[in-house]
C-alpha positions as CSV (number, residue, x, y, z in Angstrom):
1,M,18.2,21.9,34.8
2,S,18.2,19.9,31.8
3,N,16.0,20.4,28.7
4,V,13.5,18.3,27.7
5,F,15.5,16.9,24.8
6,E,18.0,15.8,27.2
7,F,18.2,13.0,29.7
8,V,21.1,13.0,32.3
9,A,21.8,9.5,34.0
10,T,24.6,7.8,36.0
11,S,25.9,4.3,34.9
12,R,24.3,1.1,36.3
13,E,26.5,-2.0,37.0
14,E,23.8,-4.2,38.9
15,S,21.2,-5.9,36.9
16,G,18.5,-8.3,37.6
17,K,14.7,-7.5,39.0
18,S,15.9,-7.2,42.6
19,A,18.3,-4.3,41.5
20,A,15.6,-2.8,39.6
21,R,13.3,-2.9,42.2
22,A,15.8,-1.3,44.8
23,T,16.2,1.3,42.1
24,R,12.8,2.3,42.0
25,R,12.4,2.4,45.5
26,Q,15.1,5.1,45.7
27,G,13.0,7.5,43.1
28,D,15.1,6.3,40.1
29,V,14.2,4.6,36.8
30,P,16.2,1.9,35.3
31,A,16.9,2.4,31.8
32,I,19.2,0.7,28.7
33,I,20.8,2.3,25.7
34,Y,21.5,0.0,23.2
35,G,22.6,0.2,19.4
36,G,25.6,1.3,17.0
37,D,29.0,0.1,17.4
38,T,28.7,0.5,21.3
39,A,27.9,-2.6,23.7
40,P,24.7,-1.8,25.7
41,A,24.7,0.4,28.7
42,M,22.4,0.2,31.6
43,M,22.0,3.5,33.4
44,L,19.9,5.4,36.1
45,L,17.3,8.7,35.4
46,N,15.7,10.2,38.2
47,H,12.2,9.5,38.0
48,N,10.6,12.9,38.3
49,D,12.7,14.2,35.4
50,V,11.7,11.2,33.2
51,V,7.8,12.0,34.0
52,K,8.3,15.9,33.1
53,H,10.2,14.6,29.7
54,L,7.6,12.4,29.0
55,D,4.7,14.9,29.4
56,N,6.1,16.4,26.1
57,E,4.7,14.5,23.1
58,A,7.9,15.8,20.9
59,V,10.1,13.6,23.2
60,Y,8.7,10.5,21.5
61,S,9.6,11.7,17.9
62,H,13.1,13.8,18.4
63,V,16.6,12.7,18.6
64,L,17.6,13.3,22.3
65,D,21.2,13.5,24.1
66,I,21.4,10.9,26.8
67,S,24.1,12.3,28.9
68,I,25.6,9.3,31.1
69,D,28.2,10.4,33.7
70,G,28.7,13.4,31.4
71,K,29.6,11.9,28.1
72,T,26.5,12.7,25.7
73,E,25.0,9.9,23.0
74,K,22.7,10.8,20.5
75,A,19.7,8.6,20.8
76,V,15.8,8.0,20.0
77,L,13.6,7.1,22.8
78,K,12.1,3.2,21.9
79,G,10.0,1.8,24.5
80,V,8.3,3.1,27.9
81,Q,7.5,0.6,30.2
82,R,4.8,2.0,32.8
83,H,3.4,0.4,35.9
84,P,-0.1,-0.8,35.3
85,A,-1.8,0.2,38.2
86,K,0.4,3.2,39.9
87,F,1.6,6.4,38.3
88,Q,5.0,5.1,38.1
89,I,7.7,4.6,35.0
90,L,9.2,1.3,35.2
91,H,11.9,1.2,32.5
92,L,13.1,3.0,29.3
93,D,14.8,1.7,26.4
94,F,16.6,4.3,24.2
95,M,18.7,3.1,20.8
96,R,21.6,5.3,19.8
97,I,21.4,6.9,16.3
98,N,23.9,7.5,13.2
99,E,23.1,10.6,11.8
100,T,24.0,8.9,8.1
101,E,21.6,5.7,8.8
102,Q,17.9,5.9,8.1
103,L,15.7,4.9,11.4
104,R,11.9,3.8,11.7
105,M,9.9,6.0,14.2
106,H,6.2,6.4,15.1
107,V,5.4,10.2,15.0
108,P,2.0,11.4,15.9
109,L,-0.7,13.0,13.6
110,H,-2.0,16.3,14.5
111,F,-5.2,16.9,13.1
112,I,-6.3,20.5,12.2
113,N,-9.2,22.7,11.6
114,E,-11.4,19.4,12.7
115,S,-14.4,21.5,13.7
116,T,-14.9,24.0,10.7
117,S,-14.3,21.5,8.1
118,V,-17.1,21.2,5.6
119,G,-18.3,17.6,6.8
120,V,-18.4,18.5,10.4
121,K,-20.5,22.0,9.4
122,K,-23.0,19.5,8.1
123,G,-23.5,17.4,10.7
124,G,-20.4,14.8,10.3
125,V,-17.9,13.6,12.9
126,A,-14.3,12.8,12.2
127,T,-13.2,9.6,13.2
128,H,-9.7,8.7,13.4
129,A,-8.2,5.6,12.2
130,R,-4.7,6.5,13.0
131,V,-3.2,9.1,15.5
132,E,0.3,7.9,14.5
133,V,2.3,6.3,11.6
134,E,5.6,4.9,11.2
135,V,8.0,6.7,9.3
136,I,11.7,6.3,7.9
137,C,14.3,8.8,7.4
138,L,17.7,10.1,8.2
139,P,17.8,11.6,11.9
140,S,18.5,14.9,11.0
141,A,14.9,14.9,9.2
142,L,12.8,13.3,11.9
143,P,9.3,15.4,11.9
144,E,8.3,16.1,15.4
145,Y,4.7,15.2,14.0
146,L,2.7,15.5,10.7
147,E,-0.1,17.4,10.0
148,I,-3.3,16.7,8.4
149,D,-5.7,19.8,7.3
150,L,-9.5,18.7,7.5
151,E,-11.2,21.9,6.6
152,N,-12.1,20.9,2.9
153,I,-13.0,17.0,3.5
154,D,-16.7,17.0,3.0
155,L,-19.1,14.5,4.4
156,G,-17.9,10.9,3.5
157,G,-14.5,11.9,2.8
158,S,-11.4,10.4,3.7
159,V,-7.3,11.5,4.1
160,H,-5.4,8.4,3.1
161,L,-1.8,7.8,3.9
162,S,-0.5,8.9,0.5
163,E,-2.0,12.6,1.1
164,I,-0.3,13.1,3.8
165,S,2.3,16.0,3.2
166,L,5.7,14.9,4.2
167,P,8.7,16.8,4.9
168,E,11.5,16.1,2.5
169,G,13.6,12.8,3.0
170,V,10.5,11.2,5.0
171,E,8.4,8.1,3.9
172,I,5.8,6.4,5.5
173,V,6.7,2.5,6.0
174,E,3.2,1.3,5.2
175,L,3.1,2.9,1.9
176,T,6.3,1.2,1.2
177,H,4.4,-2.0,1.0
178,G,2.4,-1.4,-2.0
179,E,-1.3,0.5,-2.7
180,G,-3.3,-1.9,-0.7
181,H,-2.1,-0.3,2.3
182,D,-2.7,3.3,1.3
183,I,-5.4,3.4,4.6
184,A,-7.8,6.1,5.2
185,V,-6.4,7.6,8.6
186,V,-9.1,10.1,9.1
187,S,-12.8,10.0,7.8
188,I,-15.7,12.4,8.3
189,I,-18.9,10.1,8.6
190,E,-22.5,11.2,9.1
191,S,-23.4,11.4,12.7
192,R,-25.5,8.7,14.4
193,V,-28.1,11.3,15.1
194,S,-29.7,11.7,11.6
195,K,-31.0,15.0,10.4
196,A,-34.6,13.0,10.4
197,D,-34.3,12.4,14.2
198,L,-33.3,16.1,14.9
199,A,-36.2,17.5,12.8
200,E,-38.6,14.9,14.6
201,D,-37.3,16.0,18.0
202,A,-37.6,19.9,17.2
203,G,-41.6,18.9,16.0
204,E,-42.2,17.2,19.2
205,E,-40.9,20.3,21.1
206,E,-42.9,22.7,19.3
207,G,-46.1,20.6,19.8
208,E,-45.5,20.1,23.2
209,A,-48.4,22.2,25.4
210,P,-47.1,24.8,27.8
211,A,-46.6,23.5,31.3
212,A,-49.2,24.7,33.6
213,E,-48.7,27.6,36.0
């Protein structure tokens, strides 16, 4: 059985919608790999294997091994087409990588210590403006995810793109466009249920007459 970062495929010669539909009826997923100095190649992957692979978040931000008829190429996953109504993967796009050339990829943000943050303890809630960011780096430096620690974020506080700790050699694409793009990715804001409302509710409960037995 292949590991989660290896997609085992067979080459596919027929193209077009009818061929793709026939492929899906057989339990396979049509896919394409492109980029580099090699011509794009069409291929087939087992649907069940694809589903298992895509269940792992790391697959979307990791350099993958694409084995086509026994020949392995390095690539990243650039597109997933899903059926709008059924649990079915319709198509995958992979892009070949060059270890010496930078690539742009979206990586997820992992927010830690959210429930124990200073602001949340005061009754605030964390609102996430972004759950992923686009980075640029060499394939060898591609992070699986970026971690944001919320423990010391107070009520009314935020974490901006420029405050995210980055591995060496990794840049956030949006920050390369200038200071005006240093947006907040997460903020601790006051809950819609105010302290006054909570106090009023508590007072009403204390003032209620005991139920008749």
